C-alpha positions in Angstrom: 87.5 -104.0 45.7 84.9 -102.3 47.4 87.3 -99.6 48.9 88.5 -99.0 45.4 85.0 -98.2 44.2 84.5 -96.1 47.5 87.6 -94.1 46.7 86.3 -93.3 43.0 83.0 -92.0 44.3 85.0 -89.5 46.5 86.8 -88.3 43.4 83.4 -88.3 41.3 81.7 -86.2 44.0 84.7 -83.8 44.0 84.8 -83.6 40.1 81.1 -82.9 39.7 81.2 -80.2 42.3 84.0 -78.4 40.4 82.6 -79.0 37.0 79.2 -77.6 38.2 81.0 -74.5 39.6 82.6 -74.1 36.3 79.3 -74.3 34.5 77.8 -71.7 36.9 80.6 -69.3 36.3 80.3 -69.8 32.4 76.6 -68.7 32.7 77.2 -66.0 35.0 80.0 -64.4 32.6 77.6 -65.0 29.6 74.8 -63.2 31.4 77.3 -60.3 32.3 78.4 -60.0 28.8 75.0 -59.8 27.5 74.2 -57.1 29.9 77.3 -55.1 29.3 76.5 -55.3 25.6 72.8 -54.0 26.2 71.1 -57.1 25.0 67.5 -56.4 26.0 66.0 -53.8 28.0 67.1 -52.0 31.3 65.1 -54.1 33.3 66.2 -57.4 31.6 69.8 -56.3 32.0 69.1 -55.6 35.7 67.5 -59.2 36.0 70.6 -60.9 34.1 73.1 -59.2 36.4 71.1 -60.3 39.4 71.0 -63.9 38.2 74.7 -63.7 37.3 75.4 -62.9 40.9 73.2 -65.8 42.1 75.2 -68.0 39.7 78.5 -66.9 41.1 77.4 -67.6 44.6 76.2 -70.9 43.5 79.7 -71.7 42.0 81.3 -70.5 45.3 79.0 -72.9 47.3 79.9 -75.7 45.0 83.6 -75.1 45.2 83.2 -74.8 49.2 81.3 -78.0 49.2 83.9 -79.8 47.1 86.8 -78.6 49.0 85.2 -79.5 52.4 84.3 -83.0 51.0 87.9 -83.5 49.9 89.1 -82.3 53.3 86.7 -84.8 54.9 88.0 -88.0 53.2 91.5 -87.1 53.7 90.8 -87.0 57.7 89.1 -90.4 57.2 92.3 -92.2 55.9 94.5 -90.6 58.6 
């Protein structure tokens, strides 16, 4: 029973990593759309684009962490 719960925690971490990445991508797209339609001042739009770039890198980081974590628990089983 303990190994089944341990296997679930592997999938939970992987799922949360990809869901977090999707959330970061969504917020980045919202910020880019707001900047594209001129929502706010020029300085505000520059900050929106910069924050969108940071969010995209955070999403990429979470996908990388999730993928590496998935690869690590595949190696444990073999």
